[in-house]
C-alpha positions in Angstrom: 0.0 0.0 0.0 2.8 2.4 0.9 4.7 1.7 -2.3 1.6 2.2 -4.4 0.9 5.6 -2.7 4.5 6.7 -3.3 4.3 5.6 -6.9 1.0 7.5 -7.3 2.6 10.6 -5.8 5.6 10.3 -8.0 3.6 9.9 -11.2 1.3 12.9 -10.2 4.3 15.1 -9.5 6.0 14.1 -12.7 2.8 14.9 -14.7 2.5 18.3 -13.0 6.1 19.1 -13.9 5.6 18.1 -17.5 2.5 20.2 -17.9 4.3 23.1 -16.2 7.3 22.9 -18.6 5.0 22.5 -21.6 3.1 25.7 -20.7 6.3 27.8 -20.4 7.0 30.6 -22.9 10.0 30.4 -25.2 13.1 31.8 -23.6 13.4 35.6 -24.1 9.7 36.2 -24.8 8.2 37.7 -21.7 4.6 38.8 -21.4 4.2 42.5 -22.1 1.5 44.2 -20.0 0.2 47.7 -19.8 2.2 48.2 -16.6 5.5 47.8 -18.5 4.6 50.6 -20.9 3.3 52.8 -18.0 6.5 52.5 -16.0 8.7 53.1 -19.0 6.8 56.2 -20.1 6.2 57.8 -16.6 9.1 56.7 -14.4 11.3 59.7 -14.9 8.5 62.3 -14.6 6.9 60.7 -11.5 10.0 59.4 -9.6 12.7 61.8 -10.9 14.9 58.8 -11.5 16.8 58.2 -14.8 16.9 54.5 -14.2 13.5 52.8 -14.6 14.5 49.8 -12.4 15.6 52.1 -9.6 12.3 54.1 -9.7 10.3 50.8 -9.6 12.3 49.3 -6.7 12.6 52.4 -4.5 9.5 54.5 -5.4 6.7 52.4 -6.8 7.5 49.4 -4.6 9.2 51.1 -1.7 7.2 49.5 1.1 7.8 46.1 -0.4 11.5 46.7 -0.6 11.4 47.9 3.0 9.6 44.7 4.1 12.2 42.5 2.2 15.0 44.4 3.9 13.4 43.8 7.3 13.0 40.1 6.7 16.6 39.8 5.6 17.9 41.8 8.7 15.8 39.6 11.0 17.1 36.4 9.4 20.7 37.5 9.7 20.2 38.6 13.3 18.6 35.2 14.1 21.5 33.3 12.5 24.1 35.4 14.4 22.3 34.9 17.7 22.1 31.1 17.1 25.7 30.8 16.2 27.3 33.0 18.8 29.6 31.5 21.4 28.8 31.6 25.0 31.3 31.5 27.8 30.9 28.6 30.2 31.1 29.9 33.8 32.7 27.5 36.2 
């Protein structure tokens, strides 16, 4: 029973991966949306930045970037606290 369940899960996952790979776009052909054109046309006027990527990261998605930086800081602080050395008092 356990082997059959494992085989069923393996076949299901393999089929899922094959369908996912078959539905991918050809490399180098991303989906163009209206937002792409909007950012390219209005980034310099609205954000006063010459680089479109910079204006998106820091102006349009500033709170998202702040959240990512907070998560990264918390992860680094947690790892440093976990790996610190403690003195053994005798």
